[in-house]
CHARMM-style PDB file with segment names, atoms N, HN, CA, C and O in Angstrom:
ATOM      1  N   MET     1       0.851  -1.181   0.000  1.00  0.00      PROA
ATOM      2  CA  MET     1       0.000   0.000   0.000  1.00  0.00      PROA
ATOM      3  C   MET     1       0.889   1.233   0.000  1.00  0.00      PROA
ATOM      4  O   MET     1       1.722   1.404   0.890  1.00  0.00      PROA
ATOM      5  N   LYS     2       0.716   2.072  -0.973  1.00  0.00      PROA
ATOM      6  HN  LYS     2       0.039   1.933  -1.696  1.00  0.00      PROA
ATOM      7  CA  LYS     2       1.510   3.275  -1.103  1.00  0.00      PROA
ATOM      8  C   LYS     2       0.705   4.462  -0.587  1.00  0.00      PROA
ATOM      9  O   LYS     2      -0.455   4.656  -0.952  1.00  0.00      PROA
ATOM     10  N   PHE     3       1.341   5.241   0.262  1.00  0.00      PROA
ATOM     11  HN  PHE     3       2.283   5.083   0.559  1.00  0.00      PROA
ATOM     12  CA  PHE     3       0.656   6.375   0.891  1.00  0.00      PROA
ATOM     13  C   PHE     3       1.200   7.662   0.292  1.00  0.00      PROA
ATOM     14  O   PHE     3       2.390   7.954   0.410  1.00  0.00      PROA
ATOM     15  N   THR     4       0.335   8.424  -0.347  1.00  0.00      PROA
ATOM     16  HN  THR     4      -0.632   8.186  -0.443  1.00  0.00      PROA
ATOM     17  CA  THR     4       0.776   9.677  -0.952  1.00  0.00      PROA
ATOM     18  C   THR     4      -0.097  10.820  -0.452  1.00  0.00      PROA
ATOM     19  O   THR     4      -1.290  10.658  -0.195  1.00  0.00      PROA
ATOM     20  N   LEU     5       0.529  11.962  -0.326  1.00  0.00      PROA
ATOM     21  HN  LEU     5       1.498  12.094  -0.534  1.00  0.00      PROA
ATOM     22  CA  LEU     5      -0.187  13.166   0.070  1.00  0.00      PROA
ATOM     23  C   LEU     5      -0.036  14.209  -1.027  1.00  0.00      PROA
ATOM     24  O   LEU     5       1.064  14.446  -1.526  1.00  0.00      PROA
ATOM     25  N   ASP     6      -1.139  14.824  -1.393  1.00  0.00      PROA
ATOM     26  HN  ASP     6      -2.032  14.632  -0.987  1.00  0.00      PROA
ATOM     27  CA  ASP     6      -1.035  15.898  -2.369  1.00  0.00      PROA
ATOM     28  C   ASP     6      -0.773  17.217  -1.638  1.00  0.00      PROA
ATOM     29  O   ASP     6      -0.893  17.279  -0.414  1.00  0.00      PROA
ATOM     30  N   ILE     7      -0.429  18.233  -2.353  1.00  0.00      PROA
ATOM     31  HN  ILE     7      -0.331  18.182  -3.347  1.00  0.00      PROA
ATOM     32  CA  ILE     7      -0.022  19.511  -1.772  1.00  0.00      PROA
ATOM     33  C   ILE     7      -1.165  20.158  -0.981  1.00  0.00      PROA
ATOM     34  O   ILE     7      -0.913  20.810   0.033  1.00  0.00      PROA
ATOM     35  N   LYS     8      -2.394  19.992  -1.419  1.00  0.00      PROA
ATOM     36  HN  LYS     8      -2.598  19.463  -2.243  1.00  0.00      PROA
ATOM     37  CA  LYS     8      -3.541  20.570  -0.701  1.00  0.00      PROA
ATOM     38  C   LYS     8      -3.673  19.971   0.696  1.00  0.00      PROA
ATOM     39  O   LYS     8      -3.937  20.691   1.659  1.00  0.00      PROA
ATOM     40  N   THR     9      -3.493  18.677   0.806  1.00  0.00      PROA
ATOM     41  HN  THR     9      -3.279  18.092   0.024  1.00  0.00      PROA
ATOM     42  CA  THR     9      -3.592  17.996   2.100  1.00  0.00      PROA
ATOM     43  C   THR     9      -2.472  18.443   3.031  1.00  0.00      PROA
ATOM     44  O   THR     9      -2.700  18.672   4.219  1.00  0.00      PROA
ATOM     45  N   ILE    10      -1.262  18.566   2.490  1.00  0.00      PROA
ATOM     46  HN  ILE    10      -1.077  18.380   1.525  1.00  0.00      PROA
ATOM     47  CA  ILE    10      -0.125  19.002   3.294  1.00  0.00      PROA
ATOM     48  C   ILE    10      -0.352  20.418   3.807  1.00  0.00      PROA
ATOM     49  O   ILE    10      -0.098  20.698   4.978  1.00  0.00      PROA
ATOM     50  N   ILE    11      -0.826  21.307   2.950  1.00  0.00      PROA
ATOM     51  HN  ILE    11      -1.033  21.078   1.999  1.00  0.00      PROA
ATOM     52  CA  ILE    11      -1.095  22.694   3.348  1.00  0.00      PROA
ATOM     53  C   ILE    11      -2.199  22.741   4.399  1.00  0.00      PROA
ATOM     54  O   ILE    11      -2.109  23.514   5.353  1.00  0.00      PROA
ATOM     55  N   THR    12      -3.232  21.930   4.238  1.00  0.00      PROA
ATOM     56  HN  THR    12      -3.305  21.302   3.463  1.00  0.00      PROA
ATOM     57  CA  THR    12      -4.322  21.896   5.207  1.00  0.00      PROA
ATOM     58  C   THR    12      -3.827  21.416   6.564  1.00  0.00      PROA
ATOM     59  O   THR    12      -4.146  22.017   7.590  1.00  0.00      PROA
ATOM     60  N   ILE    13      -3.059  20.351   6.577  1.00  0.00      PROA
ATOM     61  HN  ILE    13      -2.800  19.863   5.743  1.00  0.00      PROA
ATOM     62  CA  ILE    13      -2.528  19.821   7.838  1.00  0.00      PROA
ATOM     63  C   ILE    13      -1.603  20.844   8.492  1.00  0.00      PROA
ATOM     64  O   ILE    13      -1.679  21.067   9.701  1.00  0.00      PROA
ATOM     65  N   ALA    14      -0.737  21.464   7.705  1.00  0.00      PROA
ATOM     66  HN  ALA    14      -0.675  21.283   6.723  1.00  0.00      PROA
ATOM     67  CA  ALA    14       0.177  22.477   8.246  1.00  0.00      PROA
ATOM     68  C   ALA    14      -0.608  23.660   8.819  1.00  0.00      PROA
ATOM     69  O   ALA    14      -0.240  24.206   9.859  1.00  0.00      PROA
ATOM     70  N   GLY    15      -1.673  24.048   8.147  1.00  0.00      PROA
ATOM     71  HN  GLY    15      -1.972  23.604   7.302  1.00  0.00      PROA
ATOM     72  CA  GLY    15      -2.506  25.148   8.638  1.00  0.00      PROA
ATOM     73  C   GLY    15      -3.177  24.822   9.951  1.00  0.00      PROA
ATOM     74  O   GLY    15      -3.208  25.653  10.859  1.00  0.00      PROA
ATOM     75  N   VAL    16      -3.709  23.631  10.061  1.00  0.00      PROA
ATOM     76  HN  VAL    16      -3.684  22.956   9.324  1.00  0.00      PROA
ATOM     77  CA  VAL    16      -4.360  23.205  11.302  1.00  0.00      PROA
ATOM     78  C   VAL    16      -3.347  23.150  12.438  1.00  0.00      PROA
ATOM     79  O   VAL    16      -3.633  23.596  13.549  1.00  0.00      PROA
ATOM     80  N   VAL    17      -2.170  22.607  12.165  1.00  0.00      PROA
ATOM     81  HN  VAL    17      -1.938  22.245  11.262  1.00  0.00      PROA
ATOM     82  CA  VAL    17      -1.120  22.538  13.185  1.00  0.00      PROA
ATOM     83  C   VAL    17      -0.700  23.941  13.608  1.00  0.00      PROA
ATOM     84  O   VAL    17      -0.496  24.190  14.797  1.00  0.00      PROA
ATOM     85  N   ALA    18      -0.568  24.859  12.658  1.00  0.00      PROA
ATOM     86  HN  ALA    18      -0.733  24.657  11.692  1.00  0.00      PROA
ATOM     87  CA  ALA    18      -0.175  26.237  12.973  1.00  0.00      PROA
ATOM     88  C   ALA    18      -1.238  26.928  13.834  1.00  0.00      PROA
ATOM     89  O   ALA    18      -0.904  27.634  14.786  1.00  0.00      PROA
ATOM     90  N   VAL    19      -2.499  26.728  13.504  1.00  0.00      PROA
ATOM     91  HN  VAL    19      -2.770  26.155  12.731  1.00  0.00      PROA
ATOM     92  CA  VAL    19      -3.580  27.342  14.279  1.00  0.00      PROA
ATOM     93  C   VAL    19      -3.598  26.783  15.698  1.00  0.00      PROA
ATOM     94  O   VAL    19      -3.696  27.542  16.663  1.00  0.00      PROA
ATOM     95  N   LEU    20      -3.505  25.475  15.830  1.00  0.00      PROA
ATOM     96  HN  LEU    20      -3.425  24.859  15.047  1.00  0.00      PROA
ATOM     97  CA  LEU    20      -3.503  24.863  17.158  1.00  0.00      PROA
ATOM     98  C   LEU    20      -2.275  25.284  17.969  1.00  0.00      PROA
ATOM     99  O   LEU    20      -2.380  25.534  19.170  1.00  0.00      PROA
ATOM    100  N   GLY    21      -1.129  25.361  17.324  1.00  0.00      PROA
ATOM    101  HN  GLY    21      -1.044  25.157  16.349  1.00  0.00      PROA
ATOM    102  CA  GLY    21       0.081  25.812  18.008  1.00  0.00      PROA
ATOM    103  C   GLY    21      -0.048  27.260  18.460  1.00  0.00      PROA
ATOM    104  O   GLY    21       0.344  27.596  19.577  1.00  0.00      PROA
ATOM    105  N   GLY    22      -0.582  28.103  17.619  1.00  0.00      PROA
ATOM    106  HN  GLY    22      -0.900  27.829  16.712  1.00  0.00      PROA
ATOM    107  CA  GLY    22      -0.790  29.502  17.986  1.00  0.00      PROA
ATOM    108  C   GLY    22      -1.764  29.645  19.136  1.00  0.00      PROA
ATOM    109  O   GLY    22      -1.555  30.454  20.040  1.00  0.00      PROA
ATOM    110  N   PHE    23      -2.821  28.867  19.103  1.00  0.00      PROA
ATOM    111  HN  PHE    23      -2.991  28.210  18.369  1.00  0.00      PROA
ATOM    112  CA  PHE    23      -3.799  28.900  20.191  1.00  0.00      PROA
ATOM    113  C   PHE    23      -3.152  28.472  21.494  1.00  0.00      PROA
ATOM    114  O   PHE    23      -3.364  29.104  22.529  1.00  0.00      PROA
ATOM    115  N   TYR    24      -2.371  27.412  21.456  1.00  0.00      PROA
ATOM    116  HN  TYR    24      -2.199  26.899  20.615  1.00  0.00      PROA
ATOM    117  CA  TYR    24      -1.715  26.900  22.660  1.00  0.00      PROA
ATOM    118  C   TYR    24      -0.767  27.947  23.244  1.00  0.00      PROA
ATOM    119  O   TYR    24      -0.834  28.246  24.436  1.00  0.00      PROA
ATOM    120  N   TYR    25       0.107  28.500  22.422  1.00  0.00      PROA
ATOM    121  HN  TYR    25       0.162  28.257  21.454  1.00  0.00      PROA
ATOM    122  CA  TYR    25       1.100  29.435  22.931  1.00  0.00      PROA
ATOM    123  C   TYR    25       0.480  30.757  23.372  1.00  0.00      PROA
ATOM    124  O   TYR    25       0.939  31.351  24.348  1.00  0.00      PROA
ATOM    125  N   SER    26      -0.547  31.230  22.678  1.00  0.00      PROA
ATOM    126  HN  SER    26      -0.920  30.748  21.886  1.00  0.00      PROA
ATOM    127  CA  SER    26      -1.196  32.470  23.115  1.00  0.00      PROA
ATOM    128  C   SER    26      -1.939  32.249  24.430  1.00  0.00      PROA
ATOM    129  O   SER    26      -1.967  33.136  25.284  1.00  0.00      PROA
ATOM    130  N   THR    27      -2.537  31.078  24.597  1.00  0.00      PROA
ATOM    131  HN  THR    27      -2.515  30.357  23.904  1.00  0.00      PROA
ATOM    132  CA  THR    27      -3.219  30.761  25.854  1.00  0.00      PROA
ATOM    133  C   THR    27      -2.205  30.658  26.992  1.00  0.00      PROA
ATOM    134  O   THR    27      -2.462  31.157  28.088  1.00  0.00      PROA
ATOM    135  N   GLN    28      -1.072  30.026  26.755  1.00  0.00      PROA
ATOM    136  HN  GLN    28      -0.863  29.621  25.865  1.00  0.00      PROA
ATOM    137  CA  GLN    28      -0.029  29.930  27.773  1.00  0.00      PROA
ATOM    138  C   GLN    28       0.454  31.317  28.179  1.00  0.00      PROA
ATOM    139  O   GLN    28       0.653  31.589  29.363  1.00  0.00      PROA
ATOM    140  N   HSD    29       0.641  32.192  27.195  1.00  0.00      PROA
ATOM    141  HN  HSD    29       0.479  31.972  26.233  1.00  0.00      PROA
ATOM    142  CA  HSD    29       1.092  33.549  27.494  1.00  0.00      PROA
ATOM    143  C   HSD    29       0.067  34.294  28.341  1.00  0.00      PROA
ATOM    144  O   HSD    29       0.419  34.944  29.325  1.00  0.00      PROA
ATOM    145  N   ARG    30      -1.190  34.196  27.957  1.00  0.00      PROA
ATOM    146  HN  ARG    30      -1.476  33.668  27.158  1.00  0.00      PROA
ATOM    147  CA  ARG    30      -2.247  34.880  28.710  1.00  0.00      PROA
ATOM    148  C   ARG    30      -2.342  34.344  30.133  1.00  0.00      PROA
ATOM    149  O   ARG    30      -2.542  35.121  31.067  1.00  0.00      PROA
ATOM    150  N   LEU    31      -2.203  33.042  30.317  1.00  0.00      PROA
ATOM    151  HN  LEU    31      -2.040  32.412  29.558  1.00  0.00      PROA
ATOM    152  CA  LEU    31      -2.230  32.463  31.661  1.00  0.00      PROA
ATOM    153  C   LEU    31      -1.047  32.934  32.495  1.00  0.00      PROA
ATOM    154  O   LEU    31      -1.191  33.201  33.688  1.00  0.00      PROA
ATOM    155  N   SER    32       0.104  33.033  31.878  1.00  0.00      PROA
ATOM    156  HN  SER    32       0.221  32.816  30.909  1.00  0.00      PROA
ATOM    157  CA  SER    32       1.289  33.520  32.596  1.00  0.00      PROA
ATOM    158  C   SER    32       1.081  34.959  33.064  1.00  0.00      PROA
ATOM    159  O   SER    32       1.418  35.307  34.196  1.00  0.00      PROA
ATOM    160  N   VAL    33       0.530  35.783  32.192  1.00  0.00      PROA
ATOM    161  HN  VAL    33       0.256  35.500  31.273  1.00  0.00      PROA
ATOM    162  CA  VAL    33       0.271  37.182  32.551  1.00  0.00      PROA
ATOM    163  C   VAL    33      -0.745  37.246  33.695  1.00  0.00      PROA
ATOM    164  O   VAL    33      -0.576  38.026  34.632  1.00  0.00      PROA
ATOM    165  N   LEU    34      -1.778  36.441  33.623  1.00  0.00      PROA
ATOM    166  HN  LEU    34      -1.915  35.807  32.862  1.00  0.00      PROA
ATOM    167  CA  LEU    34      -2.786  36.433  34.686  1.00  0.00      PROA
ATOM    168  C   LEU    34      -2.203  35.948  36.008  1.00  0.00      PROA
ATOM    169  O   LEU    34      -2.550  36.481  37.062  1.00  0.00      PROA
ATOM    170  N   GLU    35      -1.331  34.955  35.973  1.00  0.00      PROA
ATOM    171  HN  GLU    35      -1.050  34.522  35.116  1.00  0.00      PROA
ATOM    172  CA  GLU    35      -0.698  34.471  37.203  1.00  0.00      PROA
ATOM    173  C   GLU    35       0.140  35.566  37.851  1.00  0.00      PROA
ATOM    174  O   GLU    35       0.129  35.718  39.072  1.00  0.00      PROA
ATOM    175  N   ILE    36       0.860  36.325  37.042  1.00  0.00      PROA
ATOM    176  HN  ILE    36       0.869  36.202  36.050  1.00  0.00      PROA
ATOM    177  CA  ILE    36       1.665  37.424  37.572  1.00  0.00      PROA
ATOM    178  C   ILE    36       0.764  38.485  38.197  1.00  0.00      PROA
ATOM    179  O   ILE    36       1.063  38.999  39.275  1.00  0.00      PROA
ATOM    180  N   GLN    37      -0.338  38.812  37.524  1.00  0.00      PROA
ATOM    181  HN  GLN    37      -0.581  38.394  36.648  1.00  0.00      PROA
ATOM    182  CA  GLN    37      -1.264  39.818  38.058  1.00  0.00      PROA
ATOM    183  C   GLN    37      -1.886  39.350  39.374  1.00  0.00      PROA
ATOM    184  O   GLN    37      -2.012  40.139  40.310  1.00  0.00      PROA
ATOM    185  N   VAL    38      -2.268  38.093  39.453  1.00  0.00      PROA
ATOM    186  HN  VAL    38      -2.165  37.452  38.693  1.00  0.00      PROA
ATOM    187  CA  VAL    38      -2.860  37.556  40.681  1.00  0.00      PROA
ATOM    188  C   VAL    38      -1.842  37.610  41.813  1.00  0.00      PROA
ATOM    189  O   VAL    38      -2.188  37.946  42.946  1.00  0.00      PROA
ATOM    190  N   GLN    39      -0.594  37.281  41.512  1.00  0.00      PROA
ATOM    191  HN  GLN    39      -0.313  37.007  40.592  1.00  0.00      PROA
ATOM    192  CA  GLN    39       0.450  37.317  42.532  1.00  0.00      PROA
ATOM    193  C   GLN    39       0.659  38.752  43.034  1.00  0.00      PROA
ATOM    194  O   GLN    39       0.779  38.975  44.238  1.00  0.00      PROA
ATOM    195  N   GLU    40       0.702  39.714  42.123  1.00  0.00      PROA
ATOM    196  HN  GLU    40       0.605  39.533  41.145  1.00  0.00      PROA
ATOM    197  CA  GLU    40       0.882  41.112  42.518  1.00  0.00      PROA
ATOM    198  C   GLU    40      -0.278  41.592  43.388  1.00  0.00      PROA
ATOM    199  O   GLU    40      -0.064  42.255  44.403  1.00  0.00      PROA
ATOM    200  N   ILE    41      -1.489  41.261  42.997  1.00  0.00      PROA
ATOM    201  HN  ILE    41      -1.663  40.722  42.173  1.00  0.00      PROA
ATOM    202  CA  ILE    41      -2.662  41.670  43.767  1.00  0.00      PROA
ATOM    203  C   ILE    41      -2.665  40.999  45.134  1.00  0.00      PROA
ATOM    204  O   ILE    41      -3.004  41.622  46.141  1.00  0.00      PROA
ATOM    205  N   SER    42      -2.290  39.737  45.163  1.00  0.00      PROA
ATOM    206  HN  SER    42      -2.015  39.231  44.345  1.00  0.00      PROA
ATOM    207  CA  SER    42      -2.233  39.013  46.431  1.00  0.00      PROA
ATOM    208  C   SER    42      -1.219  39.657  47.375  1.00  0.00      PROA
ATOM    209  O   SER    42      -1.484  39.796  48.569  1.00  0.00      PROA
ATOM    210  N   GLU    43      -0.068  40.047  46.847  1.00  0.00      PROA
ATOM    211  HN  GLU    43       0.146  39.934  45.877  1.00  0.00      PROA
ATOM    212  CA  GLU    43       0.945  40.713  47.671  1.00  0.00      PROA
ATOM    213  C   GLU    43       0.420  42.046  48.206  1.00  0.00      PROA
ATOM    214  O   GLU    43       0.648  42.388  49.366  1.00  0.00      PROA
ATOM    215  N   LYS    44      -0.285  42.797  47.353  1.00  0.00      PROA
ATOM    216  HN  LYS    44      -0.470  42.519  46.410  1.00  0.00      PROA
ATOM    217  CA  LYS    44      -0.854  44.077  47.799  1.00  0.00      PROA
ATOM    218  C   LYS    44      -1.886  43.850  48.895  1.00  0.00      PROA
ATOM    219  O   LYS    44      -1.940  44.602  49.868  1.00  0.00      PROA
ATOM    220  N   LEU    45      -2.699  42.819  48.737  1.00  0.00      PROA
ATOM    221  HN  LEU    45      -2.655  42.208  47.946  1.00  0.00      PROA
ATOM    222  CA  LEU    45      -3.711  42.528  49.749  1.00  0.00      PROA
ATOM    223  C   LEU    45      -3.073  42.110  51.066  1.00  0.00      PROA
ATOM    224  O   LEU    45      -3.566  42.466  52.136  1.00  0.00      PROA
ATOM    225  N   ASP    46      -1.979  41.358  50.994  1.00  0.00      PROA
ATOM    226  HN  ASP    46      -1.578  41.069  50.125  1.00  0.00      PROA
ATOM    227  CA  ASP    46      -1.262  40.968  52.216  1.00  0.00      PROA
ATOM    228  C   ASP    46      -0.736  42.201  52.942  1.00  0.00      PROA
ATOM    229  O   ASP    46      -0.836  42.299  54.165  1.00  0.00      PROA
ATOM    230  N   VAL    47      -0.177  43.139  52.183  1.00  0.00      PROA
ATOM    231  HN  VAL    47      -0.097  43.059  51.190  1.00  0.00      PROA
ATOM    232  CA  VAL    47       0.335  44.374  52.778  1.00  0.00      PROA
ATOM    233  C   VAL    47      -0.804  45.165  53.406  1.00  0.00      PROA
ATOM    234  O   VAL    47      -0.679  45.667  54.523  1.00  0.00      PROA
ATOM    235  N   GLN    48      -1.911  45.274  52.685  1.00  0.00      PROA
ATOM    236  HN  GLN    48      -2.013  44.866  51.778  1.00  0.00      PROA
ATOM    237  CA  GLN    48      -3.057  46.023  53.208  1.00  0.00      PROA
ATOM    238  C   GLN    48      -3.635  45.351  54.442  1.00  0.00      PROA
ATOM    239  O   GLN    48      -4.070  46.036  55.368  1.00  0.00      PROA
ATOM    240  N   ALA    49      -3.648  44.033  54.475  1.00  0.00      PROA
ATOM    241  HN  ALA    49      -3.294  43.476  53.723  1.00  0.00      PROA
ATOM    242  CA  ALA    49      -4.158  43.311  55.643  1.00  0.00      PROA
ATOM    243  C   ALA    49      -3.259  43.583  56.846  1.00  0.00      PROA
ATOM    244  O   ALA    49      -3.747  43.774  57.960  1.00  0.00      PROA
ATOM    245  N   GLY    50      -1.958  43.599  56.620  1.00  0.00      PROA
ATOM    246  HN  GLY    50      -1.562  43.444  55.714  1.00  0.00      PROA
ATOM    247  CA  GLY    50      -1.025  43.904  57.701  1.00  0.00      PROA
ATOM    248  C   GLY    50      -1.221  45.321  58.209  1.00  0.00      PROA
ATOM    249  O   GLY    50      -1.177  45.561  59.416  1.00  0.00      PROA
ATOM    250  N   GLN    51      -1.438  46.255  57.305  1.00  0.00      PROA
ATOM    251  HN  GLN    51      -1.474  46.060  56.325  1.00  0.00      PROA
ATOM    252  CA  GLN    51      -1.680  47.640  57.704  1.00  0.00      PROA
ATOM    253  C   GLN    51      -2.984  47.754  58.487  1.00  0.00      PROA
ATOM    254  O   GLN    51      -3.062  48.507  59.457  1.00  0.00      PROA
ATOM    255  N   LEU    52      -3.994  47.019  58.077  1.00  0.00      PROA
ATOM    256  HN  LEU    52      -3.931  46.406  57.289  1.00  0.00      PROA
ATOM    257  CA  LEU    52      -5.284  47.050  58.770  1.00  0.00      PROA
ATOM    258  C   LEU    52      -5.131  46.521  60.196  1.00  0.00      PROA
ATOM    259  O   LEU    52      -5.713  47.074  61.129  1.00  0.00      PROA
ATOM    260  N   LYS    53      -4.350  45.453  60.366  1.00  0.00      PROA
ATOM    261  HN  LYS    53      -3.877  45.004  59.608  1.00  0.00      PROA
ATOM    262  CA  LYS    53      -4.121  44.913  61.711  1.00  0.00      PROA
ATOM    263  C   LYS    53      -3.426  45.946  62.591  1.00  0.00      PROA
ATOM    264  O   LYS    53      -3.768  46.102  63.764  1.00  0.00      PROA
ATOM    265  N   GLN    54      -2.453  46.649  62.023  1.00  0.00      PROA
ATOM    266  HN  GLN    54      -2.175  46.523  61.071  1.00  0.00      PROA
ATOM    267  CA  GLN    54      -1.754  47.683  62.792  1.00  0.00      PROA
ATOM    268  C   GLN    54      -2.705  48.809  63.188  1.00  0.00      PROA
ATOM    269  O   GLN    54      -2.636  49.315  64.308  1.00  0.00      PROA
ATOM    270  N   ILE    55      -3.570  49.192  62.296  1.00  0.00      PROA
ATOM    271  HN  ILE    55      -3.626  48.781  61.386  1.00  0.00      PROA
ATOM    272  CA  ILE    55      -4.542  50.251  62.589  1.00  0.00      PROA
ATOM    273  C   ILE    55      -5.487  49.803  63.695  1.00  0.00      PROA
ATOM    274  O   ILE    55      -5.780  50.571  64.611  1.00  0.00      PROA
ATOM    275  N   LYS    56      -5.963  48.569  63.616  1.00  0.00      PROA
ATOM    276  HN  LYS    56      -5.725  47.945  62.872  1.00  0.00      PROA
ATOM    277  CA  LYS    56      -6.866  48.049  64.647  1.00  0.00      PROA
ATOM    278  C   LYS    56      -6.177  48.027  66.007  1.00  0.00      PROA
ATOM    279  O   LYS    56      -6.778  48.415  67.009  1.00  0.00      PROA
ATOM    280  N   ARG    57      -4.899  47.569  66.056  1.00  0.00      PROA
ATOM    281  HN  ARG    57      -4.410  47.254  65.242  1.00  0.00      PROA
ATOM    282  CA  ARG    57      -4.151  47.558  67.317  1.00  0.00      PROA
ATOM    283  C   ARG    57      -3.986  48.971  67.858  1.00  0.00      PROA
ATOM    284  O   ARG    57      -4.117  49.213  69.058  1.00  0.00      PROA
ATOM    285  N   SER    58      -3.702  49.875  66.973  1.00  0.00      PROA
ATOM    286  HN  SER    58      -3.596  49.678  65.998  1.00  0.00      PROA
ATOM    287  CA  SER    58      -3.512  51.271  67.376  1.00  0.00      PROA
ATOM    288  C   SER    58      -4.819  51.845  67.953  1.00  0.00      PROA
ATOM    289  O   SER    58      -4.794  52.568  68.949  1.00  0.00      PROA
ATOM    290  N   ILE    59      -5.927  51.527  67.339  1.00  0.00      PROA
ATOM    291  HN  ILE    59      -5.947  50.940  66.529  1.00  0.00      PROA
ATOM    292  CA  ILE    59      -7.235  52.004  67.825  1.00  0.00      PROA
ATOM    293  C   ILE    59      -7.531  51.419  69.197  1.00  0.00      PROA
ATOM    294  O   ILE    59      -7.998  52.120  70.095  1.00  0.00      PROA
ATOM    295  N   LYS    60      -7.251  50.114  69.353  1.00  0.00      PROA
ATOM    296  HN  LYS    60      -6.871  49.545  68.624  1.00  0.00      PROA
ATOM    297  CA  LYS    60      -7.488  49.464  70.643  1.00  0.00      PROA
ATOM    298  C   LYS    60      -6.661  50.097  71.748  1.00  0.00      PROA
ATOM    299  O   LYS    60      -7.163  50.338  72.846  1.00  0.00      PROA
ATOM    300  N   ARG    61      -5.381  50.370  71.454  1.00  0.00      PROA
ATOM    301  HN  ARG    61      -4.974  50.174  70.562  1.00  0.00      PROA
ATOM    302  CA  ARG    61      -4.502  50.985  72.450  1.00  0.00      PROA
ATOM    303  C   ARG    61      -4.977  52.384  72.834  1.00  0.00      PROA
ATOM    304  O   ARG    61      -4.937  52.761  74.005  1.00  0.00      PROA
ATOM    305  N   ASN    62      -5.418  53.137  71.858  1.00  0.00      PROA
ATOM    306  HN  ASN    62      -5.451  52.831  70.906  1.00  0.00      PROA
ATOM    307  CA  ASN    62      -5.828  54.514  72.100  1.00  0.00      PROA
ATOM    308  C   ASN    62      -7.194  54.596  72.780  1.00  0.00      PROA
ATOM    309  O   ASN    62      -7.492  55.581  73.455  1.00  0.00      PROA
ATOM    310  N   SER    63      -8.022  53.568  72.605  1.00  0.00      PROA
ATOM    311  HN  SER    63      -7.779  52.768  72.056  1.00  0.00      PROA
ATOM    312  CA  SER    63      -9.360  53.608  73.186  1.00  0.00      PROA
ATOM    313  C   SER    63      -9.364  53.158  74.647  1.00  0.00      PROA
ATOM    314  O   SER    63     -10.347  53.377  75.354  1.00  0.00      PROA
ATOM    315  N   LYS    64      -8.299  52.543  75.101  1.00  0.00      PROA
ATOM    316  HN  LYS    64      -7.500  52.364  74.527  1.00  0.00      PROA
ATOM    317  CA  LYS    64      -8.255  52.050  76.497  1.00  0.00      PROA
ATOM    318  C   LYS    64      -7.932  53.130  77.457  1.00  0.00      PROA
ATOM    319  OT1 LYS    64      -7.857  52.884  78.661  1.00  0.00      PROA
TER     320      LYS     64
END
Protein backbone atom coordinates (compact mmCIF):
# COMPACT_ATOMS: atom_id res chain seq x y z
CA UNK A 1 0.00 0.00 0.00
CA UNK A 2 1.51 3.28 -1.10
CA UNK A 3 0.66 6.38 0.89
CA UNK A 4 0.78 9.68 -0.95
CA UNK A 5 -0.19 13.17 0.07
CA UNK A 6 -1.03 15.90 -2.37
CA UNK A 7 -0.02 19.51 -1.77
CA UNK A 8 -3.54 20.57 -0.70
CA UNK A 9 -3.59 18.00 2.10
CA UNK A 10 -0.13 19.00 3.29
CA UNK A 11 -1.10 22.69 3.35
CA UNK A 12 -4.32 21.90 5.21
CA UNK A 13 -2.53 19.82 7.84
CA UNK A 14 0.18 22.48 8.25
CA UNK A 15 -2.51 25.15 8.64
CA UNK A 16 -4.36 23.21 11.30
CA UNK A 17 -1.12 22.54 13.19
CA UNK A 18 -0.17 26.24 12.97
CA UNK A 19 -3.58 27.34 14.28
CA UNK A 20 -3.50 24.86 17.16
CA UNK A 21 0.08 25.81 18.01
CA UNK A 22 -0.79 29.50 17.99
CA UNK A 23 -3.80 28.90 20.19
CA UNK A 24 -1.72 26.90 22.66
CA UNK A 25 1.10 29.44 22.93
CA UNK A 26 -1.20 32.47 23.11
CA UNK A 27 -3.22 30.76 25.85
CA UNK A 28 -0.03 29.93 27.77
CA UNK A 29 1.09 33.55 27.49
CA UNK A 30 -2.25 34.88 28.71
CA UNK A 31 -2.23 32.46 31.66
CA UNK A 32 1.29 33.52 32.60
CA UNK A 33 0.27 37.18 32.55
CA UNK A 34 -2.79 36.43 34.69
CA UNK A 35 -0.70 34.47 37.20
CA UNK A 36 1.67 37.42 37.57
CA UNK A 37 -1.26 39.82 38.06
CA UNK A 38 -2.86 37.56 40.68
CA UNK A 39 0.45 37.32 42.53
CA UNK A 40 0.88 41.11 42.52
CA UNK A 41 -2.66 41.67 43.77
CA UNK A 42 -2.23 39.01 46.43
CA UNK A 43 0.95 40.71 47.67
CA UNK A 44 -0.85 44.08 47.80
CA UNK A 45 -3.71 42.53 49.75
CA UNK A 46 -1.26 40.97 52.22
CA UNK A 47 0.33 44.37 52.78
CA UNK A 48 -3.06 46.02 53.21
CA UNK A 49 -4.16 43.31 55.64
CA UNK A 50 -1.02 43.90 57.70
CA UNK A 51 -1.68 47.64 57.70
CA UNK A 52 -5.28 47.05 58.77
CA UNK A 53 -4.12 44.91 61.71
CA UNK A 54 -1.75 47.68 62.79
CA UNK A 55 -4.54 50.25 62.59
CA UNK A 56 -6.87 48.05 64.65
CA UNK A 57 -4.15 47.56 67.32
CA UNK A 58 -3.51 51.27 67.38
CA UNK A 59 -7.23 52.00 67.82
CA UNK A 60 -7.49 49.46 70.64
CA UNK A 61 -4.50 50.99 72.45
CA UNK A 62 -5.83 54.51 72.10
CA UNK A 63 -9.36 53.61 73.19
CA UNK A 64 -8.26 52.05 76.50
